N, C-alpha and C positions, 0 to 999 in steps of 0.2 A: 791382694793382688793388686796390681800394677793399673792403673788407669787405661793404659793402651790395651789391656789385654780381657777389657772387661766385652761381653759379648754382646750385639745390638743386633735387633731387628733389621735387616735391608728390606726397603719398601720400592714399590713400583709408584708412578705418577699418579695411582688413585688411591696410595697408603694401604696397597693390600702387600703381606708379607711376601717375599719372593726368597730369600735367604738370610743367614748370619754370618756374622764376621766377628773380629775381633776388633775394638773402638780404632786402635792405629790403623789397621788395613781399609778401615770403612773412610778413616781421614784421608790414609796416604790416596786410596784409589777415587776420593772424591763419590763413595757410595751413596746412595739416597737413604736417610734414616731418620729417624723420629726425635724431636726435641721439645721441652716445655718449657715457657716462659712464664713465670708468676710474679706480676706487679704486688708487693707486699706495702701495705701501709700503716701505719702506727695507729693508736687508739685517737688522735688528732687529724686521722686523713693524709699524713706526710708520706711521701715516697721512700723506700728504702734504696738509696742507690750506694754503691759501692765502685772499688776499683780492684780489679782483677790481680793476682799475682804473678808475677814475672814466670813463675813457673808451672801456667796452665798451658796445656795443649795446644788449645787454640784461641787467640787474641790476648795474650799475655799482656799484663799491665794497663788495659783498658777497662774505659767505666762502662758501668751495665745501669740500668734503671730497675732490671730483672733479675730476681733468682731463678735459679732450675739449670737443667743440662739434660742431657741424652735419657731418652727412656729406653733401659734394658730390655734384651731379649726377653718375649713374652711377657712384660709389663705392660698395663694399662696407661694411659695417658693420665687417667685421675691419679691414679697410683703414685706415678712418678714425679706430679705436682706436687703431691704433698709430702713425698719423700726429699725431694729436693729442695722445697720450702724449709723445710725443718733443719736439713741437714747445713743447707748455707744459712741460714739465720742461729742455730747452734739451740735450736726449741725442740721441745717435744708437747705436745697436745695442742698443734693447733688445728683451727676448726678446716674442713676438707675446701679448700680453692675452689672459687665459682669459674666454670668453665665459660669462657667469652666466643671463641672465635679459632680457626684454625686456619693455617693458610702455608704454600707451600714456597719456602724461601728458596731462592739461588742466588747464589753468593758472585755470579758472572764471570767465573771460572770454568763453569761447567758442573760444579758441586752443588746440592741441593738438598734441604730435608724438612720434612712436616714438620709446622710449628704449632703447637697448642697453645692459646693465650689464656691465663689464667688470673683473676685478682685474689688476693684473703687478706683480710685483715688481723695483725700481727700484735696484739695489747700484750705481750709477755716481753720481759727484757729479751734483748738479743744477743747470742754470744757468738759472731760469726766463726765461721772456721778459718782457722789461719794459712790452712794450705789453700783457700778459696779466694779470701779476704783480704786484702792488704789496708785498706781504708774502709769507713763507711760512714753514712750517716743517715738520720731521717732528713729530707726537704720537701717544703712544700713545693705543690706542682709547678707556680711560678719560678721558682727556684733552678727546677729541672728544666724548664723552657728556658731562661736565661744560660743556662750550661750548655745547651746543646751546641752552639757554636764557638764554646770555648774551651770543650773538654774533648779528647778522642775516644767515642764511645764504641762498643763493640758494633757490627755492622747489622748484624743480625737482629740484636737487641732494638736497636735503632728502629729500623726497620717495622719491627713487631710494634714499637712506641707510636709510631707513626699510625699505622693500621688500627691501634687502638684508639688513639684521638679520632680517625673517621668512624669508627665502629659506632665509638661513643657519640658522635655527629648525628648519626642515622644514614651514615654513606659508606 
């Protein structure tokens, strides 16, 4: 199945399911849907950072400090977080990612999606999907911070990262 044909739940401003549509239609029409963002750390606590492939439907070739993606129709956030993390990192047997918080991301053009943010420790050797990940490395968080102004980041991932920093700071 083509990624654009994947069926997603369409949700309202309270994150209640109000319909279902193929991913391509959801993106084209700016329908509200659900996504997961998983911050993956290695055994040393470094953050998995990657550059998306040019073939991605949204934000091609941009950098991201999260693995994740859309939540499928009828799928729970927790299930999607584990599935997406294992798929994108190319591993099996990850511990269940820890849920941190959820927020409604708005892209500025009228589109929005509910975004559940997670964290997971990945002590396994990673083999990222070549269809999803063009480049990757585990970077110390200080290096991620340095790169924020140098690399072009996916806007929703950057928003999730800023909210994660505020969450950790207690605000």
